[in-house]
Each structure stands twice: as C-alpha cells, then as structure tokens.
C-alpha positions, -999 to +999 in steps of 0.1 A: +153-676-110+124-667-088+096-692-084+062-682-097+049-686-061+073-657-052+056-635-078+020-645-074+018-645-036-011-637-013+001-601-007+002-594-045-034-609-047-046-587-018-031-555-034-046-563-068-080-568-052-079-533-036-069-508-062-076-473-048-087-442-067-103-459-096-122-440-122-116-405-135-110-371-119-138-346-126-112-319-137-078-335-143-048-313-149-033-341-170-040-375-184-017-403-195-021-438-207+003-467-212-003-500-230+017-532-232+016-547-267+029-580-253+000-587-229-026-562-238-027-545-204-036-508-203-035-483-175-048-447-178-042-420-152-056-386-144-037-363-122-041-329-106-010-309-095-005-281-070-004-246-086+034-248-090+031-282-108+054-299-083+031-320-061+004-345-070-028-333-053-053-356-071-051-390-088-075-414-105-067-445-125-084-471-148-065-503-146-071-531-171-040-551-164-026-584-153-021-591-116+014-576-115+002-544-131-028-542-108-005-547-077+019-520-088-011-496-095-026-504-061+007-494-043+011-463-064-026-453-059-022-457-022+009-435-019+008-409-048-014-381-035+009-356-018+040-369-035+064-344-050+068-349-088+106-354-083+100-382-058+075-399-082+100-398-110+128-412-087+105-441-076+097-448-113+134-449-122+142-471-091+116-496-103+130-497-138+165-502-124+153-528-100+137-549-127+160-543-156+194-536-140+192-557-108+191-524-088+178-520-053+141-520-045+123-487-035+123-480+002+105-458+027+068-455+020+073-471-014+088-503+001+058-524-008+070-521-044+098-546-034+071-573-035+075-570-073+113-576-072+110-613-082+096-601-115+131-591-126+137-628-136+107-626-160+116-600-186+084-604-205+065-592-173+086-560-169+064-539-192+031-547-174+046-541-140+059-507-151+027-495-169+015-474-139+048-455-139+047-448-177+011-437-175+017-415-145+048-399-160+028-390-191-001-376-171+023-354-150+041-342-182+007-334-197-004-315-166+029-296-167+025-288-204+053-310-216+051-338-241+057-373-226+051-392-258+087-405-257+073-435-237+050-451-262+033-485-260+057-511-248 
C-alpha cells in the first residue's frame, strides 16, 4: 500500500495551489457538475467547443474539493484547452482504469496525472480524484446536446 507521503507530496501541494481557469465562462456551451457524497467535494465546469463540437476551445472551473481533487483539476485545467473531445474521454477512462483496475497511468502531456497513481490504494479517495473528469464529461455532453446524467453524484 502506498504511504500517505506518496499521495500528499510537495508536487501535489503545488498543483493544488495553482488551479488554472477558475471561475465561469461568460458564454459557456455546456456546464457540468460532479459531487462526492463521501467527502462533500464538488467541481463544476463550463466548456466551449469548436463549431463541430469536437475540440475544447474554452474552459473554466469552480473547485471546492480536497487536495487530490484540486491537483487533478489543476492538471486538467492546464491541458484541456485545445484537446479533442475523444482524447479527453480517453484520458478520463485511463484515469478510472488506473485507479480502479490497476491500469497504466496517462502519458504524454497528461503524464502529470500519474502523480495521483498512489491513490489507487485508497478506494475512498477515488471519487474525489475523478470528480474533474465526471464534471468535464457532463459539460461536454451538455455542450453537444446529449444527456450525461448517467454519472450522478458519487
């Protein structure tokens, strides 16, 4: 099992202290929110998509989450603008598999998400770590005119 020092390390603290794109978009194409019933963390996301609905062109977030949720939101906030929707969904799925099924960590420009890999040993922290992805998927589905309510509060 990972030591708590592996999870709550200096890099995680630095990321959580520098969450980019906070607030709201003036004219979002979609909005999504995710809430963890276990810890009370909530993340809400606004997105704008390109005219084809396939690339994230604008992003804003309100993060009221624990340190792990903040760190994940900081990494996503740093990388999401300009990301194709298919890539965003693949990263979200990779994170779920990394934490829940002992899968590999994201790579490439998303490699900092591997900092959260030690969380896999703490199942009660998975939901808060994945909140940004749940909120983002809902916001994108909302912007594309689809219902993403299948991922309700965790």
